[in-house]
C-alpha positions in Angstrom: 107.7 170.0 -152.0 110.9 171.9 -151.3 110.1 174.3 -154.1 106.7 175.0 -152.7 108.3 175.8 -149.2 110.7 178.2 -150.9 107.8 179.9 -152.7 105.8 180.2 -149.4 108.8 181.8 -147.6 109.2 184.4 -150.4 105.5 185.3 -150.8 104.0 184.7 -147.4 105.3 187.8 -145.8 104.0 189.9 -148.7 100.3 188.9 -148.4 98.2 190.7 -145.8 96.8 188.5 -143.1 93.2 188.7 -141.9 92.4 188.2 -138.2 88.8 187.7 -137.0 88.0 189.3 -133.7 85.0 188.4 -131.6 85.4 191.1 -129.0 85.1 194.8 -129.4 88.1 197.2 -129.8 88.9 200.6 -131.0 92.0 202.3 -132.4 93.8 205.3 -130.9 96.1 207.2 -133.2 99.1 208.9 -131.8 101.1 210.5 -134.6 101.8 207.7 -137.1 101.3 204.9 -134.5 98.1 203.0 -133.9 97.2 201.5 -130.6 94.4 198.9 -130.2 92.3 199.3 -127.1 90.1 196.4 -126.3 86.6 197.0 -125.0 83.8 199.3 -126.1 84.5 202.8 -127.4 83.8 205.5 -124.8 80.4 207.0 -125.4 81.8 210.6 -125.4 84.1 209.7 -128.3 81.5 207.9 -130.4 81.1 210.9 -132.7 84.8 210.9 -133.7 85.7 208.7 -136.6 89.3 208.4 -135.5 90.3 208.8 -131.9 93.6 210.7 -131.6 95.7 210.7 -128.5 94.8 214.3 -127.7 91.0 213.6 -127.7 91.5 210.5 -125.5 93.6 212.5 -123.0 90.9 215.2 -122.9 88.2 212.5 -122.3 90.3 210.9 -119.5 91.0 214.2 -117.8 87.2 214.9 -117.9 86.5 211.5 -116.3 89.3 212.2 -113.7 87.6 215.5 -112.7 84.3 213.7 -112.4 86.0 210.9 -110.3 87.1 213.5 -107.7 83.5 214.3 -107.2 81.3 211.2 -107.0 77.9 213.0 -107.3 78.8 214.4 -110.7 80.0 211.1 -111.9 76.9 209.4 -110.7 74.7 211.9 -112.5 76.8 211.3 -115.6 76.3 207.5 -115.4 72.6 208.1 -114.8 72.4 210.2 -118.0 74.2 207.5 -120.0 71.8 204.9 -118.5 68.7 206.9 -119.5 69.8 207.9 -123.0 70.7 204.4 -124.0 67.8 202.7 -122.2 70.1 200.5 -120.2 68.5 198.6 -117.3 71.5 196.8 -115.7 74.6 198.1 -114.1 76.8 195.5 -115.8 75.8 196.7 -119.3 76.4 200.3 -118.1 79.9 199.2 -117.0 80.5 197.7 -120.4 79.7 201.0 -122.1 81.8 203.1 -119.7 84.7 200.7 -119.4 84.6 200.7 -115.6 84.3 197.9 -113.2 80.6 197.1 -112.5 81.1 197.2 -108.7 82.6 200.6 -108.9 79.7 201.9 -111.1 77.3 200.4 -108.5 79.1 202.2 -105.7 79.0 205.5 -107.6 75.3 205.2 -108.4 74.6 204.6 -104.7 75.6 208.2 -103.9 72.4 209.3 -105.7 70.5 207.9 -102.6 71.9 210.8 -100.5 69.3 213.1 -98.9 68.6 216.2 -100.9 70.1 218.7 -98.4 73.3 216.8 -98.4 73.4 216.8 -102.2 72.7 220.6 -102.2 75.5 221.2 -99.7 78.0 219.2 -101.7 77.0 220.8 -105.1 77.3 224.3 -103.6 80.8 223.6 -102.2 82.2 221.4 -105.0 84.5 224.2 -106.2 86.3 224.0 -102.9 89.1 221.4 -103.3 89.1 220.7 -99.5 85.4 219.6 -99.7 86.0 217.5 -102.8 89.0 215.8 -101.1 87.2 215.2 -97.8 83.9 213.9 -99.1 85.3 211.1 -101.3 83.4 208.1 -102.4 84.0 206.0 -99.3 82.8 208.8 -97.0 79.7 209.4 -99.1 79.0 205.6 -99.1 79.1 205.6 -95.3 76.5 208.4 -95.2 74.3 206.5 -97.7 74.5 203.3 -95.5 72.8 205.2 -92.7 69.5 204.5 -94.4 66.7 207.1 -94.0 67.2 210.8 -94.7 67.1 211.9 -91.1 69.8 209.4 -90.1 71.9 210.5 -93.0 71.5 214.1 -91.9 72.6 213.3 -88.3 75.6 211.4 -89.5 76.4 214.1 -92.1 76.4 216.8 -89.3 79.0 214.8 -87.4 81.1 214.4 -90.5 80.9 218.1 -91.3 82.0 218.9 -87.7 84.9 216.5 -88.2 85.7 218.3 -91.4 85.7 221.7 -89.9 87.9 220.6 -87.0 90.3 219.1 -89.4 90.5 222.3 -91.5 90.9 224.4 -88.3 93.8 222.1 -87.2 95.5 222.5 -90.6 95.2 226.3 -90.5 96.5 226.4 -86.9 99.4 224.1 -87.9 100.2 226.4 -90.8 100.2 229.4 -88.5 102.5 227.7 -86.1 104.9 226.8 -88.9 104.9 230.3 -90.2 105.6 231.8 -86.8 108.6 229.5 -86.2 
């Protein structure tokens, strides 16, 4: 028995071990290092055989830009939902790697009235607009219900936005004068 234990100690570290996984994962390669990421592979990176760190950073920066503007991200999720034939929000959340409640909140922004969507799309290049009309504020507008109530509430919010921008400009002028 003692000889067998010595043999195991010599040979055991030389043999590769096989692990069986019952959950999805993908590998990110950074130089010579490999990092295992658990969950489903992002859909935008499905065409890549190996995911390198540079491609993952590019994908994450794209998602961050979308995150700043919830309407774009909602349309992106809707496209994924339609192309894959997904019917539930939870399965969409599995594919995107996001929390299902967050995905549901983002998709609610598609219920905005069309004039509000048009205004936001026209002004999405303005960082002040993108910053002011964040997900929580858009969710408040959606909660108003019918389109006309959304438009009334949106008018008040836009007035608030314009007053805030005017105050910032006047504060900046005061600081420059002093």
